[in-house]
Gaussian input, Z-matrix of N, CA and C with variables (Angstrom, degrees):
# hf/3-21g

backbone

0 1
 N
 C     1     B1
 C     2     B2     1     A1
 N     3     B3     2     A2     1     D1
 C     4     B4     3     A3     2     D2
 C     5     B5     4     A4     3     D3
 N     6     B6     5     A5     4     D4
 C     7     B7     6     A6     5     D5
 C     8     B8     7     A7     6     D6
 N     9     B9     8     A8     7     D7
 C    10    B10     9     A9     8     D8
 C    11    B11    10    A10     9     D9
 N    12    B12    11    A11    10    D10
 C    13    B13    12    A12    11    D11
 C    14    B14    13    A13    12    D12
 N    15    B15    14    A14    13    D13
 C    16    B16    15    A15    14    D14
 C    17    B17    16    A16    15    D15
 N    18    B18    17    A17    16    D16
 C    19    B19    18    A18    17    D17
 C    20    B20    19    A19    18    D18
 N    21    B21    20    A20    19    D19
 C    22    B22    21    A21    20    D20
 C    23    B23    22    A22    21    D21
 N    24    B24    23    A23    22    D22
 C    25    B25    24    A24    23    D23
 C    26    B26    25    A25    24    D24
 N    27    B27    26    A26    25    D25
 C    28    B28    27    A27    26    D26
 C    29    B29    28    A28    27    D27
 N    30    B30    29    A29    28    D28
 C    31    B31    30    A30    29    D29
 C    32    B32    31    A31    30    D30
 N    33    B33    32    A32    31    D31
 C    34    B34    33    A33    32    D32
 C    35    B35    34    A34    33    D33
 N    36    B36    35    A35    34    D34
 C    37    B37    36    A36    35    D35
 C    38    B38    37    A37    36    D36
 N    39    B39    38    A38    37    D37
 C    40    B40    39    A39    38    D38
 C    41    B41    40    A40    39    D39
 N    42    B42    41    A41    40    D40
 C    43    B43    42    A42    41    D41
 C    44    B44    43    A43    42    D42
 N    45    B45    44    A44    43    D43
 C    46    B46    45    A45    44    D44
 C    47    B47    46    A46    45    D45
 N    48    B48    47    A47    46    D46
 C    49    B49    48    A48    47    D47
 C    50    B50    49    A49    48    D48
 N    51    B51    50    A50    49    D49
 C    52    B52    51    A51    50    D50
 C    53    B53    52    A52    51    D51
 N    54    B54    53    A53    52    D52
 C    55    B55    54    A54    53    D53
 C    56    B56    55    A55    54    D54
 N    57    B57    56    A56    55    D55
 C    58    B58    57    A57    56    D56
 C    59    B59    58    A58    57    D57
 N    60    B60    59    A59    58    D58
 C    61    B61    60    A60    59    D59
 C    62    B62    61    A61    60    D60
 N    63    B63    62    A62    61    D61
 C    64    B64    63    A63    62    D62
 C    65    B65    64    A64    63    D63
 N    66    B66    65    A65    64    D64
 C    67    B67    66    A66    65    D65
 C    68    B68    67    A67    66    D66
 N    69    B69    68    A68    67    D67
 C    70    B70    69    A69    68    D68
 C    71    B71    70    A70    69    D69
 N    72    B72    71    A71    70    D70
 C    73    B73    72    A72    71    D71
 C    74    B74    73    A73    72    D72
 N    75    B75    74    A74    73    D73
 C    76    B76    75    A75    74    D74
 C    77    B77    76    A76    75    D75
 N    78    B78    77    A77    76    D76
 C    79    B79    78    A78    77    D77
 C    80    B80    79    A79    78    D78
 N    81    B81    80    A80    79    D79
 C    82    B82    81    A81    80    D80
 C    83    B83    82    A82    81    D81
 N    84    B84    83    A83    82    D82
 C    85    B85    84    A84    83    D83
 C    86    B86    85    A85    84    D84
 N    87    B87    86    A86    85    D85
 C    88    B88    87    A87    86    D86
 C    89    B89    88    A88    87    D87
 N    90    B90    89    A89    88    D88
 C    91    B91    90    A90    89    D89
 C    92    B92    91    A91    90    D90
 N    93    B93    92    A92    91    D91
 C    94    B94    93    A93    92    D92
 C    95    B95    94    A94    93    D93
 N    96    B96    95    A95    94    D94
 C    97    B97    96    A96    95    D95
 C    98    B98    97    A97    96    D96
 N    99    B99    98    A98    97    D97
 C   100   B100    99    A99    98    D98
 C   101   B101   100   A100    99    D99
 N   102   B102   101   A101   100   D100
 C   103   B103   102   A102   101   D101
 C   104   B104   103   A103   102   D102
 N   105   B105   104   A104   103   D103
 C   106   B106   105   A105   104   D104
 C   107   B107   106   A106   105   D105
 N   108   B108   107   A107   106   D106
 C   109   B109   108   A108   107   D107
 C   110   B110   109   A109   108   D108
 N   111   B111   110   A110   109   D109
 C   112   B112   111   A111   110   D110
 C   113   B113   112   A112   111   D111
 N   114   B114   113   A113   112   D112
 C   115   B115   114   A114   113   D113
 C   116   B116   115   A115   114   D114
 N   117   B117   116   A116   115   D115
 C   118   B118   117   A117   116   D116
 C   119   B119   118   A118   117   D117
 N   120   B120   119   A119   118   D118
 C   121   B121   120   A120   119   D119
 C   122   B122   121   A121   120   D120
 N   123   B123   122   A122   121   D121
 C   124   B124   123   A123   122   D122
 C   125   B125   124   A124   123   D123
 N   126   B126   125   A125   124   D124
 C   127   B127   126   A126   125   D125
 C   128   B128   127   A127   126   D126
 N   129   B129   128   A128   127   D127
 C   130   B130   129   A129   128   D128
 C   131   B131   130   A130   129   D129
 N   132   B132   131   A131   130   D130
 C   133   B133   132   A132   131   D131
 C   134   B134   133   A133   132   D132
 N   135   B135   134   A134   133   D133
 C   136   B136   135   A135   134   D134
 C   137   B137   136   A136   135   D135
 N   138   B138   137   A137   136   D136
 C   139   B139   138   A138   137   D137
 C   140   B140   139   A139   138   D138
 N   141   B141   140   A140   139   D139
 C   142   B142   141   A141   140   D140
 C   143   B143   142   A142   141   D141
 N   144   B144   143   A143   142   D142
 C   145   B145   144   A144   143   D143
 C   146   B146   145   A145   144   D144
 N   147   B147   146   A146   145   D145
 C   148   B148   147   A147   146   D146
 C   149   B149   148   A148   147   D147
 N   150   B150   149   A149   148   D148
 C   151   B151   150   A150   149   D149
 C   152   B152   151   A151   150   D150
 N   153   B153   152   A152   151   D151
 C   154   B154   153   A153   152   D152
 C   155   B155   154   A154   153   D153
 N   156   B156   155   A155   154   D154
 C   157   B157   156   A156   155   D155
 C   158   B158   157   A157   156   D156
 N   159   B159   158   A158   157   D157
 C   160   B160   159   A159   158   D158
 C   161   B161   160   A160   159   D159
 N   162   B162   161   A161   160   D160
 C   163   B163   162   A162   161   D161
 C   164   B164   163   A163   162   D162
 N   165   B165   164   A164   163   D163
 C   166   B166   165   A165   164   D164
 C   167   B167   166   A166   165   D165
 N   168   B168   167   A167   166   D166
 C   169   B169   168   A168   167   D167
 C   170   B170   169   A169   168   D168
 N   171   B171   170   A170   169   D169
 C   172   B172   171   A171   170   D170
 C   173   B173   172   A172   171   D171
 N   174   B174   173   A173   172   D172
 C   175   B175   174   A174   173   D173
 C   176   B176   175   A175   174   D174
 N   177   B177   176   A176   175   D175
 C   178   B178   177   A177   176   D176
 C   179   B179   178   A178   177   D177
 N   180   B180   179   A179   178   D178
 C   181   B181   180   A180   179   D179
 C   182   B182   181   A181   180   D180
 N   183   B183   182   A182   181   D181
 C   184   B184   183   A183   182   D182
 C   185   B185   184   A184   183   D183
 N   186   B186   185   A185   184   D184
 C   187   B187   186   A186   185   D185
 C   188   B188   187   A187   186   D186
 N   189   B189   188   A188   187   D187
 C   190   B190   189   A189   188   D188
 C   191   B191   190   A190   189   D189
 N   192   B192   191   A191   190   D190
 C   193   B193   192   A192   191   D191
 C   194   B194   193   A193   192   D192
 N   195   B195   194   A194   193   D193
 C   196   B196   195   A195   194   D194
 C   197   B197   196   A196   195   D195
 N   198   B198   197   A197   196   D196
 C   199   B199   198   A198   197   D197
 C   200   B200   199   A199   198   D198
 N   201   B201   200   A200   199   D199
 C   202   B202   201   A201   200   D200
 C   203   B203   202   A202   201   D201
 N   204   B204   203   A203   202   D202
 C   205   B205   204   A204   203   D203
 C   206   B206   205   A205   204   D204
 N   207   B207   206   A206   205   D205
 C   208   B208   207   A207   206   D206
 C   209   B209   208   A208   207   D207
 N   210   B210   209   A209   208   D208
 C   211   B211   210   A210   209   D209
 C   212   B212   211   A211   210   D210
 N   213   B213   212   A212   211   D211
 C   214   B214   213   A213   212   D212
 C   215   B215   214   A214   213   D213
 N   216   B216   215   A215   214   D214
 C   217   B217   216   A216   215   D215
 C   218   B218   217   A217   216   D216
 N   219   B219   218   A218   217   D217
 C   220   B220   219   A219   218   D218
 C   221   B221   220   A220   219   D219
 N   222   B222   221   A221   220   D220
 C   223   B223   222   A222   221   D221
 C   224   B224   223   A223   222   D222
 N   225   B225   224   A224   223   D223
 C   226   B226   225   A225   224   D224
 C   227   B227   226   A226   225   D225
 N   228   B228   227   A227   226   D226
 C   229   B229   228   A228   227   D227
 C   230   B230   229   A229   228   D228
 N   231   B231   230   A230   229   D229
 C   232   B232   231   A231   230   D230
 C   233   B233   232   A232   231   D231
 N   234   B234   233   A233   232   D232
 C   235   B235   234   A234   233   D233
 C   236   B236   235   A235   234   D234
 N   237   B237   236   A236   235   D235
 C   238   B238   237   A237   236   D236
 C   239   B239   238   A238   237   D237
 N   240   B240   239   A239   238   D238
 C   241   B241   240   A240   239   D239
 C   242   B242   241   A241   240   D240
 N   243   B243   242   A242   241   D241
 C   244   B244   243   A243   242   D242
 C   245   B245   244   A244   243   D243
 N   246   B246   245   A245   244   D244
 C   247   B247   246   A246   245   D245
 C   248   B248   247   A247   246   D246
 N   249   B249   248   A248   247   D247
 C   250   B250   249   A249   248   D248
 C   251   B251   250   A250   249   D249
 N   252   B252   251   A251   250   D250
 C   253   B253   252   A252   251   D251
 C   254   B254   253   A253   252   D252
 N   255   B255   254   A254   253   D253
 C   256   B256   255   A255   254   D254
 C   257   B257   256   A256   255   D255
 N   258   B258   257   A257   256   D256
 C   259   B259   258   A258   257   D257
 C   260   B260   259   A259   258   D258
 N   261   B261   260   A260   259   D259
 C   262   B262   261   A261   260   D260
 C   263   B263   262   A262   261   D261
 N   264   B264   263   A263   262   D262
 C   265   B265   264   A264   263   D263
 C   266   B266   265   A265   264   D264

   B1=1.4404
   B2=1.5319
   B3=1.3068
   B4=1.4593
   B5=1.5247
   B6=1.3459
   B7=1.4603
   B8=1.5168
   B9=1.3367
   B10=1.4556
   B11=1.5169
   B12=1.3174
   B13=1.4573
   B14=1.5270
   B15=1.3220
   B16=1.4688
   B17=1.5250
   B18=1.3404
   B19=1.4653
   B20=1.5175
   B21=1.3218
   B22=1.4628
   B23=1.5312
   B24=1.3262
   B25=1.4691
   B26=1.5331
   B27=1.3226
   B28=1.4721
   B29=1.5278
   B30=1.3410
   B31=1.4677
   B32=1.5284
   B33=1.3293
   B34=1.4597
   B35=1.5304
   B36=1.3145
   B37=1.4587
   B38=1.5264
   B39=1.3320
   B40=1.4712
   B41=1.5275
   B42=1.3297
   B43=1.4625
   B44=1.5200
   B45=1.3257
   B46=1.4638
   B47=1.5194
   B48=1.3335
   B49=1.4661
   B50=1.5257
   B51=1.3523
   B52=1.4612
   B53=1.5154
   B54=1.3324
   B55=1.4575
   B56=1.5172
   B57=1.3433
   B58=1.4537
   B59=1.5215
   B60=1.3360
   B61=1.4610
   B62=1.5235
   B63=1.3345
   B64=1.4657
   B65=1.5153
   B66=1.3306
   B67=1.4566
   B68=1.5274
   B69=1.3038
   B70=1.4550
   B71=1.5148
   B72=1.3162
   B73=1.4596
   B74=1.5107
   B75=1.3054
   B76=1.4542
   B77=1.5246
   B78=1.3055
   B79=1.4551
   B80=1.5295
   B81=1.3251
   B82=1.4626
   B83=1.5226
   B84=1.3279
   B85=1.4613
   B86=1.5116
   B87=1.3329
   B88=1.4640
   B89=1.5255
   B90=1.3048
   B91=1.4570
   B92=1.5080
   B93=1.3131
   B94=1.4566
   B95=1.5234
   B96=1.3211
   B97=1.4556
   B98=1.5278
   B99=1.3117
   B100=1.4702
   B101=1.5239
   B102=1.3232
   B103=1.4633
   B104=1.5186
   B105=1.3124
   B106=1.4718
   B107=1.5263
   B108=1.2983
   B109=1.4686
   B110=1.5226
   B111=1.3313
   B112=1.4650
   B113=1.5260
   B114=1.3362
   B115=1.4549
   B116=1.5247
   B117=1.3271
   B118=1.4568
   B119=1.5274
   B120=1.3404
   B121=1.4591
   B122=1.5194
   B123=1.3375
   B124=1.4575
   B125=1.5323
   B126=1.3183
   B127=1.4677
   B128=1.5150
   B129=1.3097
   B130=1.4653
   B131=1.5220
   B132=1.3132
   B133=1.4753
   B134=1.5250
   B135=1.3244
   B136=1.4535
   B137=1.5170
   B138=1.3273
   B139=1.4661
   B140=1.5232
   B141=1.3251
   B142=1.4621
   B143=1.5349
   B144=1.3009
   B145=1.4610
   B146=1.5212
   B147=1.3061
   B148=1.4617
   B149=1.5262
   B150=1.3377
   B151=1.4734
   B152=1.5289
   B153=1.3170
   B154=1.4652
   B155=1.5235
   B156=1.3311
   B157=1.4686
   B158=1.5220
   B159=1.3248
   B160=1.4679
   B161=1.5223
   B162=1.3202
   B163=1.4668
   B164=1.5240
   B165=1.3233
   B166=1.4638
   B167=1.5185
   B168=1.3163
   B169=1.4588
   B170=1.5361
   B171=1.3128
   B172=1.4694
   B173=1.5267
   B174=1.2974
   B175=1.4586
   B176=1.5241
   B177=1.3242
   B178=1.4494
   B179=1.5185
   B180=1.3280
   B181=1.4639
   B182=1.5261
   B183=1.3168
   B184=1.4618
   B185=1.5255
   B186=1.3282
   B187=1.4632
   B188=1.5197
   B189=1.3135
   B190=1.4604
   B191=1.5111
   B192=1.3366
   B193=1.4512
   B194=1.5207
   B195=1.3253
   B196=1.4613
   B197=1.5238
   B198=1.2992
   B199=1.4513
   B200=1.5208
   B201=1.3017
   B202=1.4616
   B203=1.5225
   B204=1.3269
   B205=1.4546
   B206=1.5210
   B207=1.3227
   B208=1.4634
   B209=1.5231
   B210=1.3044
   B211=1.4609
   B212=1.5301
   B213=1.3170
   B214=1.4653
   B215=1.5313
   B216=1.3305
   B217=1.4634
   B218=1.5244
   B219=1.3210
   B220=1.4643
   B221=1.5202
   B222=1.3135
   B223=1.4586
   B224=1.5246
   B225=1.3268
   B226=1.4653
   B227=1.5198
   B228=1.3341
   B229=1.4588
   B230=1.5242
   B231=1.3174
   B232=1.4556
   B233=1.5232
   B234=1.3241
   B235=1.4661
   B236=1.5332
   B237=1.3269
   B238=1.4641
   B239=1.5193
   B240=1.3254
   B241=1.4619
   B242=1.5230
   B243=1.3204
   B244=1.4806
   B245=1.5340
   B246=1.3177
   B247=1.4693
   B248=1.5169
   B249=1.3274
   B250=1.4566
   B251=1.5140
   B252=1.3180
   B253=1.4683
   B254=1.5253
   B255=1.3195
   B256=1.4687
   B257=1.5197
   B258=1.2740
   B259=1.4651
   B260=1.5324
   B261=1.3292
   B262=1.4692
   B263=1.5273
   B264=1.3003
   B265=1.4607
   B266=1.4598
   A1=111.04
   A2=117.35
   A3=120.49
   A4=110.50
   A5=117.96
   A6=120.68
   A7=111.74
   A8=117.18
   A9=121.27
   A10=112.18
   A11=117.33
   A12=121.77
   A13=110.25
   A14=116.11
   A15=120.25
   A16=111.46
   A17=116.64
   A18=119.77
   A19=111.01
   A20=117.19
   A21=119.92
   A22=110.59
   A23=117.33
   A24=120.70
   A25=110.85
   A26=116.55
   A27=120.07
   A28=110.24
   A29=117.16
   A30=120.49
   A31=110.13
   A32=117.41
   A33=121.35
   A34=110.78
   A35=117.23
   A36=121.36
   A37=111.12
   A38=115.96
   A39=120.71
   A40=110.10
   A41=116.30
   A42=121.36
   A43=112.30
   A44=117.36
   A45=119.95
   A46=112.08
   A47=116.62
   A48=120.72
   A49=111.33
   A50=116.10
   A51=120.64
   A52=114.76
   A53=117.23
   A54=120.97
   A55=111.26
   A56=115.69
   A57=121.95
   A58=111.23
   A59=116.17
   A60=122.51
   A61=107.33
   A62=116.51
   A63=123.19
   A64=107.23
   A65=115.85
   A66=120.79
   A67=106.50
   A68=116.38
   A69=121.70
   A70=109.14
   A71=116.65
   A72=120.23
   A73=111.77
   A74=115.00
   A75=120.61
   A76=109.64
   A77=115.89
   A78=122.89
   A79=114.42
   A80=117.67
   A81=119.18
   A82=112.64
   A83=117.25
   A84=119.25
   A85=112.16
   A86=115.25
   A87=119.57
   A88=109.97
   A89=115.12
   A90=119.52
   A91=114.83
   A92=117.03
   A93=119.05
   A94=112.16
   A95=117.08
   A96=119.51
   A97=109.14
   A98=117.91
   A99=119.96
   A100=113.90
   A101=119.31
   A102=120.61
   A103=111.06
   A104=116.46
   A105=120.57
   A106=110.93
   A107=115.11
   A108=124.00
   A109=113.29
   A110=117.40
   A111=119.13
   A112=109.12
   A113=116.68
   A114=122.90
   A115=107.08
   A116=116.07
   A117=121.54
   A118=107.56
   A119=116.38
   A120=121.99
   A121=111.01
   A122=116.23
   A123=121.93
   A124=107.10
   A125=117.41
   A126=121.07
   A127=113.35
   A128=117.78
   A129=120.60
   A130=112.60
   A131=117.06
   A132=120.64
   A133=113.31
   A134=117.61
   A135=120.79
   A136=113.27
   A137=117.22
   A138=120.74
   A139=110.30
   A140=114.27
   A141=119.80
   A142=109.69
   A143=114.68
   A144=122.24
   A145=107.13
   A146=116.60
   A147=121.77
   A148=107.60
   A149=116.85
   A150=120.77
   A151=114.30
   A152=118.59
   A153=120.24
   A154=113.30
   A155=117.38
   A156=119.96
   A157=111.60
   A158=116.86
   A159=120.58
   A160=112.85
   A161=116.90
   A162=119.41
   A163=110.45
   A164=115.82
   A165=120.34
   A166=109.26
   A167=115.93
   A168=122.19
   A169=113.69
   A170=118.22
   A171=121.29
   A172=113.23
   A173=117.42
   A174=120.76
   A175=111.27
   A176=116.62
   A177=121.52
   A178=110.57
   A179=116.49
   A180=119.76
   A181=111.23
   A182=115.13
   A183=122.77
   A184=107.51
   A185=116.60
   A186=120.19
   A187=110.20
   A188=114.28
   A189=122.38
   A190=107.93
   A191=116.56
   A192=121.95
   A193=109.46
   A194=115.80
   A195=119.29
   A196=107.77
   A197=116.71
   A198=120.97
   A199=111.04
   A200=116.04
   A201=121.31
   A202=111.02
   A203=116.33
   A204=120.68
   A205=111.23
   A206=115.97
   A207=119.89
   A208=108.14
   A209=116.58
   A210=120.37
   A211=111.34
   A212=117.57
   A213=120.06
   A214=110.76
   A215=117.13
   A216=120.45
   A217=110.99
   A218=116.68
   A219=120.49
   A220=110.19
   A221=117.05
   A222=121.00
   A223=109.98
   A224=117.06
   A225=120.75
   A226=111.92
   A227=116.48
   A228=120.68
   A229=110.67
   A230=117.11
   A231=121.15
   A232=111.77
   A233=117.37
   A234=119.52
   A235=109.17
   A236=116.44
   A237=120.03
   A238=111.78
   A239=116.87
   A240=121.16
   A241=110.78
   A242=115.69
   A243=119.39
   A244=111.90
   A245=117.90
   A246=119.62
   A247=112.41
   A248=118.20
   A249=121.10
   A250=113.38
   A251=117.65
   A252=121.92
   A253=109.85
   A254=115.72
   A255=120.25
   A256=109.64
   A257=117.58
   A258=122.45
   A259=108.08
   A260=117.49
   A261=120.87
   A262=114.70
   A263=119.45
   A264=119.05
   A265=112.15
   D1=-47.13
   D2=-178.97
   D3=-63.06
   D4=-40.14
   D5=179.48
   D6=-60.24
   D7=-43.52
   D8=178.03
   D9=-65.31
   D10=-40.25
   D11=178.07
   D12=-65.00
   D13=-42.29
   D14=177.97
   D15=-61.00
   D16=-40.98
   D17=177.63
   D18=-65.38
   D19=-39.58
   D20=178.39
   D21=-62.29
   D22=-41.11
   D23=176.47
   D24=-63.83
   D25=-39.62
   D26=178.70
   D27=-64.79
   D28=-44.85
   D29=177.07
   D30=-59.70
   D31=-44.05
   D32=-179.68
   D33=-61.06
   D34=-39.96
   D35=178.57
   D36=-63.56
   D37=-42.73
   D38=178.33
   D39=-64.02
   D40=-44.52
   D41=-177.76
   D42=-64.96
   D43=-42.70
   D44=-178.55
   D45=-72.78
   D46=-12.07
   D47=172.75
   D48=-84.49
   D49=-1.73
   D50=177.99
   D51=93.40
   D52=4.55
   D53=-179.05
   D54=-93.15
   D55=159.18
   D56=179.81
   D57=-89.08
   D58=151.26
   D59=173.78
   D60=-131.05
   D61=129.25
   D62=174.11
   D63=-120.79
   D64=130.42
   D65=173.26
   D66=-115.98
   D67=123.82
   D68=-176.93
   D69=-132.35
   D70=140.64
   D71=175.71
   D72=158.18
   D73=-176.95
   D74=179.65
   D75=-73.18
   D76=119.61
   D77=172.46
   D78=60.98
   D79=31.79
   D80=-179.66
   D81=-73.79
   D82=-22.64
   D83=177.63
   D84=-65.00
   D85=-44.02
   D86=177.71
   D87=-74.41
   D88=-33.52
   D89=174.40
   D90=76.96
   D91=56.49
   D92=-179.94
   D93=-70.05
   D94=-14.22
   D95=-179.66
   D96=-114.26
   D97=-125.73
   D98=-172.44
   D99=-80.58
   D100=-9.01
   D101=-179.74
   D102=-94.89
   D103=21.07
   D104=-177.05
   D105=-51.14
   D106=134.44
   D107=178.98
   D108=70.08
   D109=22.89
   D110=172.92
   D111=-65.11
   D112=-34.40
   D113=172.82
   D114=-119.14
   D115=127.12
   D116=178.68
   D117=-105.30
   D118=130.54
   D119=-177.34
   D120=-106.46
   D121=136.84
   D122=173.36
   D123=-86.01
   D124=116.96
   D125=-176.82
   D126=-64.59
   D127=-28.41
   D128=-177.85
   D129=-81.71
   D130=-44.59
   D131=-174.58
   D132=-100.32
   D133=-19.55
   D134=-176.27
   D135=80.45
   D136=0.11
   D137=179.11
   D138=-69.04
   D139=153.01
   D140=179.19
   D141=-112.87
   D142=154.26
   D143=175.54
   D144=-138.79
   D145=131.71
   D146=177.83
   D147=-114.20
   D148=98.89
   D149=-174.27
   D150=-54.39
   D151=-36.84
   D152=-176.80
   D153=-72.75
   D154=-8.12
   D155=174.38
   D156=-85.11
   D157=-5.87
   D158=-172.69
   D159=-131.14
   D160=45.47
   D161=-179.63
   D162=-82.90
   D163=-52.56
   D164=177.31
   D165=-149.83
   D166=167.53
   D167=-170.59
   D168=-61.57
   D169=-47.00
   D170=-172.91
   D171=-104.11
   D172=34.67
   D173=-178.80
   D174=-79.34
   D175=167.68
   D176=173.40
   D177=-72.54
   D178=165.27
   D179=-178.52
   D180=-79.17
   D181=145.07
   D182=177.90
   D183=-122.97
   D184=115.89
   D185=-177.62
   D186=-126.21
   D187=146.41
   D188=179.41
   D189=-123.57
   D190=128.35
   D191=178.99
   D192=-123.43
   D193=107.17
   D194=171.27
   D195=-72.47
   D196=137.71
   D197=-175.94
   D198=-130.34
   D199=146.24
   D200=173.12
   D201=-83.83
   D202=-9.65
   D203=-179.30
   D204=-71.26
   D205=154.70
   D206=173.17
   D207=-67.58
   D208=164.57
   D209=-179.54
   D210=-60.52
   D211=-37.33
   D212=178.46
   D213=-66.36
   D214=-40.25
   D215=178.75
   D216=-66.66
   D217=-38.44
   D218=177.50
   D219=-63.55
   D220=-40.33
   D221=178.50
   D222=-59.91
   D223=-43.67
   D224=177.28
   D225=-63.21
   D226=-43.03
   D227=178.41
   D228=-61.19
   D229=-47.48
   D230=-178.90
   D231=-64.83
   D232=-35.46
   D233=176.42
   D234=-61.98
   D235=-46.87
   D236=178.35
   D237=-61.48
   D238=-41.56
   D239=178.32
   D240=-61.38
   D241=-44.14
   D242=-176.91
   D243=-66.36
   D244=-28.99
   D245=-178.81
   D246=-80.50
   D247=-14.60
   D248=-179.08
   D249=-109.93
   D250=-3.64
   D251=-177.84
   D252=-91.92
   D253=134.87
   D254=176.89
   D255=-69.56
   D256=125.86
   D257=176.87
   D258=-91.99
   D259=147.88
   D260=-175.35
   D261=-70.95
   D262=-12.38
   D263=-176.67
   D264=-101.12

């Protein structure tokens, strides 16, 4: 529990600095591991809420991508994505 909370605080710090955060992997939306509660579901309406997308007005974007790929394949995909994405600096 503490590890997941610590990661959420770290993500929030990155986001409020204006930087982007992407979480990609198998079942990261539900968060069976350390990203637990990254997406909160309303049991009655089925609506979702992502708390880290709503910290402050001018924060960086926070996106979650559930993937069918294995963790190793996701790592390769993200490496390729990072080498082709324009960085702000």
